[in-house]
N, C-alpha and C positions, 0 to 999 in steps of 0.2 A: 655461412651463406646458404649451404645446402639445407641446414636445419630450418632456416627461415622460409625457404621455398617449400619444404615439407609441411610446415605449419600452414602456409597459404593454401596449399593443395588440400589439406585436411579440412580447412574452413570451406573452401569452394565445393568440396564433395558433398557437404551437407545440403547444398542447394541443387543437387543433381536430380533429385526425385521430387517433382512438384506435388504429387499426390500425397506422399508421406509427409511432406512439409506442411500441407494444409491439415492433414489428420493430426499432426503433432500440435499445431496451433489450436485446433478444436479441443484437444484433450486438456490444454491448459485453461480452457474456459469453464471446465466443470466446477461448480461451486461446492463448498463443503456440505456434508450431510446436514439435514435439518436438525437443529437442536430444539427440542420441545420446550426447554426451559426459557427460551427467548420468546418474548411476546410476538405474535404473528404480525402485528402492525409494524413492528420494527423491520421485519422482512419486506413488507410492502413499501415502506419508506426507502429501504435500500434499493429496491427496484427503480423507484423514481429517480434516485440519485445516480444509479448505474446508467440509466438512459441518458441522463444529462452529461455524464462523463463521456459516453460513447459519441454523442453528438459533437462535443468539444474536440474529441480526437479526430473526427472526420474533418472538421474545420481546419485542424492543424496538419492534415494529410498523414496522420498516424493511423493508417488503414488497418494494420494488423491488430493494434490495440483496440480500435473501434470494433472490429469483428469479434474480438474476445469478449468485450463488455456486452455487446448485443446478444451473443450466444449465451453468455452467463445469465443474462436477463431471461431469455427464452427457456433455458433449462430449469432455472429456479422457479419460474412462474408455472410452467406446464408439468414438470416432473417432480420437483422437490416439495413445493409448498402444499400440494394436496396431501402430503404425508403428515402435516402438522395437525394436531388434534382439534385446533380451533378453525380449521379451514372452512368447514361447512357452515359454521354459525357466525363467523366474524364479518362485520360490515364497518367500513370506515371510509373517510375521504381519500386516504392513501391507497386503499384497495381499488377504489373507483378510478383513481388516476392511473395506477399500474395496469389495470385491465384495459383502459383506454389506449395506453401506449403499447400494449402487447402486439397488436397487428403491425404497427409501424416498426417495432423491433424486429419482427419476423421478416418484414420486407427488406429492411436495411441489412440484416444479416445475410440474406440470400443475395442481394446485390453485391455486397462486399465479398462474398464467397466467390462469385463469378469473376469479380475484378481481381482478387488475389490469385485465383487459379491462373488467369492470363498472365499476371505479373510473375508468378512463380515459374511458369512455363518459359517465359522470356529469360528469366534469371538462370534457368537450367541450361539453355542454349549458350548463354554468355559465359556461364561457369565452365562448361565443357571446353569452350575455346580458350579460356584463360588457363585451364589445367594443361591443355596440350602445349600452350606457349611456355608455361613454367617447366614442364617436363623436358622440352627441347632445350631450354636455357640450362637446366640441370645437367643434361648430357654434355653440352658444350663446355660447361665449367669442369666437369670430370675429365674431359679430354685435355683441357689446358693444364690441369693439375698433373696429369700423367707425364707431360713433356716438360714441365717447369722444373728447373733444378731445385733441390731441397733448400729452403732458406735456413739461415742460422737461427738457432733457438731465440725466440723473442723473450724479452724480460717478462717475468710473471707478475701479474697484478692480482690483488684480492678481488673476490666477487663484488665486494661493496664498492670498489673503485670504478668499476665499469658496469653500465646498465645496458643490457641488450634492448633492441626495439620493443620486444614483448614486455620487458620489465618496465620500460619507460611508459608504455601504453597503460600498464596496470597501475602505475603510480598516478597517471593522469586520471584514470577512472576513480581512484580512491579520493581524488580531490573534488570530484563531482558530488554535489550535495543532493541527496534524495529526499531530505526532510528540511524544509526551511520554515522558520518561525519568525513572525514579526518581532523585531527587537524589543519593543516596549510592552509586549503582551504580559509577561510575568509581573512587571511593575504595576501595570494598570489593573490586572485582575486582583493582585494582592491588595491594592488600595481599596477596591470595592468590597473585598472580603474582610477587611481589617476589623470592622465592627463585630463580626462573628468570631474572628480569631481571638479578639480580646475576651470573648465570652466562652472560649474553648469549644466553639461550634464549627464544624466543617462547612465549607462552601464549595459548590461545584458548578461547572458550566460546560457547555458543548463547544468543542473546537470546530471551527469551520474555515473554509477557504474556497477559492475557485476550483473548478474541476481539475483533476490531475492531468498534467501535461508533460509529455516526454518522460513519464515515470517519476516526476517530481511532485511532492506534496507541499503546498504552500499554505501554512496556517496563518490567517490574517485576522480572524475574528474569534471572540469567545462570547457566546450567548448564555446569559445566566437565567435559567428558567425559575419559575416558582418552585419552592422546595421546602422540605423539612430536614433540618440537620441536627446532629448531636455531636458528642466529643469524638466519635470514631465512625460515623456514617452520615450519608446524605442521600435522601430520596427525592427525585424530581417529580414534578407534576405538570399538567397542562402542556405536554410536549407538542400539541398542535400549534401553540403559539410560536414555538421554535421553528417548526416546519414552515409556517407562514412567513416568518422573517427570512429564512433561507431561500424560499421560493422567490420572494420579492427582490432578493439581492443576488440571485444566481449563485448560491453557495451550496456546498455539500458538507456532510459530516465527516470530519477527519480524526475524531477521537473525543477525549474529554479531559478536563482539568479539575483538580480539587486540592484543597488544603488539608494538611495534617497539623492542626494547631499545637499539639503537645508531643507529637511523635516525629521520627525521622522520615525521610522520603523513601518509601518502599510501597509494594502492593500487598495489602492484607488479603486474607482469604476472600472476603467480600469483594475487594477491589479486583482480584483475579477473575472472579466470575463476571464482573461488570466489563472488564477489558476484553474478556473472551467474547462477550456478546457484540462488542464493537468490532473486534477483529474478524468475527464470522461474517459481518456485513461487508467489511472492507479490510483486506489483509494489511493495508498500509496504516490503519488507524493506530494512534498512540494514546498513552495515558501520561499526562504531566502531573506530577505531585509536588506541591510546594510545602516545605516544612520551615515556617518562619523562625521558630524557636532555635533551630539548629542551622539556619541559613543555608538550607539545602534545596536544590531543585533536581528532580529526577524525571527523565523522559523514557518511558518503558514500553516494550512490546512483549507479548508472550512468545516463548520459544515453541518449536514444533511439539516438543513433549508437553509443554504447558497447555497448548491448545487441545491436545489429545486428552490429558488427564483432567483438566478443568472442564472441558466440553462433555466428558463422560460422567462428571460428578453431579449428583442430584441433591446434595446436602445444602441447605440454605443457612444463612446466618454465619457467624464466625465459627470456623472449624479448621482443624489442622490438615495440611497437605504435606505428603512426604517430600523431603528435600525441596521445600517451597522456593528457596532462592534459585534453584535451577529451572524454575518454571517461567521466569521472566528475565529480561536483560535490559541494560541501558542502551537506548538507541542513539546512534550518531546524529547529531542535530546541528544546524547552523542557524544562529540567531542573527537575522539580517536587520541591522540598526538603520538601514535606509528606508525600511518599511514601518510605518506607524500602525500599531494594532488598534482595532476597534473592539471595545467591550460593551455589549448591550445588556442592560439589566432589565429583565421583564418581571421582576418580583413585585414591582409596584403598579404594574399595569392591570 
């Protein structure tokens, strides 16, 4: 019991300093350093989607998450993007949208900062009261133990037989799904890609879904852009058409999906660089790889080391990466068969 009280006190103590709590939240908003290999228009597109996620968080009363996304928007737009070599010359619809949203993002971040400061100050007062109550409870328990006769030794049980409250909570957390994919997405995309698969040509699409809510990504759509594919690569074109579809359906980019017609499900060196660019925009982004010949489906993200190594690599095309299998990992995913996937093919439009 004492250990449980100590744990509760430790958690509450992290809420005692409202200023440090706000500073800590602000630090988590810092985006990764600009990668000059990533087209600047993709950064501008990520700003538009970041703003959309932040607005959704506000509507869901997730004010800490909303503040983080607005702050990331502001830092990326004002401090990081000017470091990109194409910053001075680039013009696009996405840049115009992002610049239009900048003032609103600044205003929202400032309003949320004031609101969170007030909330954290109230939390601090409440946390102090709870800590005092718990410490008093702890002293009372210690006095009772001093006067209580020693009990007979209780039968011993293995750790696996008994779960402490903290263990039970951890098991519950493990059951929560952070990545949910519409149950029919793999089947529907594979069907659209089948003609290319028969010709040993890769097919790719952009994975989309509603704005992230309570830390959960829900992939509901795959948008197939115009593209040029080969046996081991696929290059997309006319990304503006994908953006237009996403905007009209309030969707954000959550990763990408592609086939390996004659290979297993893994990330090649080219795939690693593609996934790195997606993860730089949104850390939650995933790569889904379908290998029909081997009946394999992989859902991948880059590891911390993978993001560092691939992000620093300036070699294009297929090339070796040291210990490449340690650069990515299989992401835990839940395929929700109660949700029907939408696959949109823009290749014929």
